[in-house]
C-alpha positions in Angstrom: 0.0 0.0 0.0 3.0 2.3 0.6 3.8 2.0 -3.1 0.7 3.9 -4.0 2.1 7.0 -2.2 4.8 7.1 -4.8 3.1 5.8 -7.9 0.0 7.9 -7.8 1.8 11.3 -7.9 4.2 10.0 -10.5 1.4 8.8 -12.7 -0.5 12.1 -12.3 2.7 14.0 -13.0 3.5 12.1 -16.2 -0.1 12.5 -17.4 0.1 16.2 -16.8 3.5 16.4 -18.6 2.0 14.6 -21.6 -1.0 16.9 -21.7 1.3 20.0 -21.5 3.5 18.6 -24.3 0.4 18.0 -26.4 -1.0 21.5 -25.8 2.5 23.0 -26.6 2.6 21.2 -29.9 -0.9 22.5 -30.8 0.1 26.0 -29.9 3.3 26.0 -31.9 1.6 24.7 -35.1 3.0 21.1 -35.2 -0.2 19.8 -36.8 -0.9 22.6 -39.3 0.4 20.9 -42.5 -0.4 17.2 -42.3 -0.7 16.7 -46.1 2.6 18.5 -46.9 4.7 16.0 -44.9 3.0 13.1 -46.7 3.8 14.6 -50.1 7.4 15.5 -49.2 8.1 11.9 -48.4 7.2 10.9 -51.9 9.2 13.6 -53.7 12.6 12.7 -55.3 14.3 16.0 -54.7 17.3 14.3 -53.1 18.2 12.1 -56.1 20.9 13.5 -58.5 19.8 14.0 -62.0 21.6 12.0 -64.7 23.0 14.3 -67.6 
C-alpha cells in the first residue's frame, strides 16, 4: 500500500506532462500541415539527375 504513495503522484505528473506537451505542440503549429509531410516523403528531390 505504501507503493501507491509514490506511484499515484508520479502517474499524475507524467499525465500532466504529456498533456502539457500536447498543448504546446498544438500552440506551436506542429499539426498545421499534415498533407505536406506526406507529399514530401514521396518527392525525389534528393536524387541526383543524370545528364
